[in-house]
C-alpha positions in Angstrom: -130.4 25.0 -20.8 -132.7 26.3 -18.1 -131.3 29.8 -18.3 -130.0 29.8 -21.9 -132.7 32.0 -23.4 -132.4 34.5 -20.4 -128.7 34.7 -20.7 -128.7 35.1 -24.5 -131.3 37.9 -24.2 -129.2 39.6 -21.6 -126.0 39.4 -23.6 -127.3 40.0 -27.1 -130.5 41.9 -26.5 -133.1 41.6 -29.3 -130.5 40.0 -31.6 -130.8 36.8 -29.5 -134.1 36.1 -31.3 -132.2 36.0 -34.6 -129.8 33.5 -33.1 -132.6 31.3 -32.1 -134.2 31.5 -35.6 -130.8 30.7 -37.2 -130.4 27.7 -34.8 -133.9 26.5 -35.6 -133.1 26.7 -39.3 -129.9 24.7 -38.9 -131.6 22.1 -36.7 -134.4 21.8 -39.2 -131.9 21.1 -42.0 -130.3 18.4 -40.0 -133.6 16.9 -39.0 -134.8 16.8 -42.6 -131.5 15.1 -43.6 -132.0 12.4 -41.0 -135.6 12.0 -42.1 -134.4 11.4 -45.7 -131.7 9.0 -44.6 -134.2 7.2 -42.3 -136.6 6.7 -45.2 -133.7 5.5 -47.5 -132.1 3.1 -45.0 -134.9 1.8 -42.6 -132.5 0.2 -40.1 -132.0 0.7 -36.4 -129.1 2.8 -35.0 -129.4 5.7 -37.4 -126.9 8.0 -35.7 -124.2 5.4 -36.0 -125.2 3.7 -39.2 -125.3 6.8 -41.3 -121.8 7.9 -40.3 -120.6 4.3 -40.8 -122.2 4.2 -44.3 -120.7 7.6 -45.3 -117.3 7.6 -43.6 -116.4 4.0 -42.6 -116.3 1.8 -39.5 -113.9 4.0 -37.5 -116.1 7.1 -37.7 -119.2 4.9 -37.1 -117.5 3.6 -33.9 -116.5 7.1 -32.8 -120.0 8.4 -33.5 -121.5 5.6 -31.5 -119.4 6.3 -28.5 -119.9 10.0 -28.8 -123.7 9.5 -29.0 -123.7 7.2 -25.9 -121.6 9.7 -23.9 -123.9 12.5 -24.9 -127.0 10.6 -23.8 -125.5 9.3 -20.6 -124.2 12.8 -19.5 -127.6 14.5 -19.9 -129.0 13.0 -16.7 -126.4 14.3 -14.2 -126.2 17.7 -16.0 -130.0 18.1 -15.8 -130.0 17.0 -12.1 -127.3 19.6 -11.3 -129.1 22.4 -13.1 -132.3 21.5 -11.3 -130.6 21.6 -7.9 -129.0 24.9 -8.7 -132.4 26.3 -9.7 -134.2 24.9 -6.7 -131.6 26.5 -4.4 -133.1 29.9 -5.3 -136.5 28.9 -4.0 -137.6 30.8 -0.8 -138.2 27.7 1.3 -135.8 26.7 4.0 -135.4 23.1 2.8 -134.2 24.3 -0.6 -131.5 26.6 0.7 -129.1 23.9 1.5 -129.3 22.1 -1.8 -126.5 23.9 -3.5 
């Protein structure tokens, strides 16, 4: 994610702004849906519970595991991206990082 905006602007030019606006509109719609569901069903575990309520226990189980894997995988991905970025720093200690 560190270079996402830069890459998008390089590939799509000024049209990348519209992609970000479209993405923001989609995320806002999802966030408002979760806000409505959270007010309607004030229980813990929303990401899993909502899919369990709407599609059954198998989908709730799969959603729970998918959510856990997504959360756990963020830490090493962020660490790798940070190390790659720090390798471009001009200091000697940063050159051997990546």
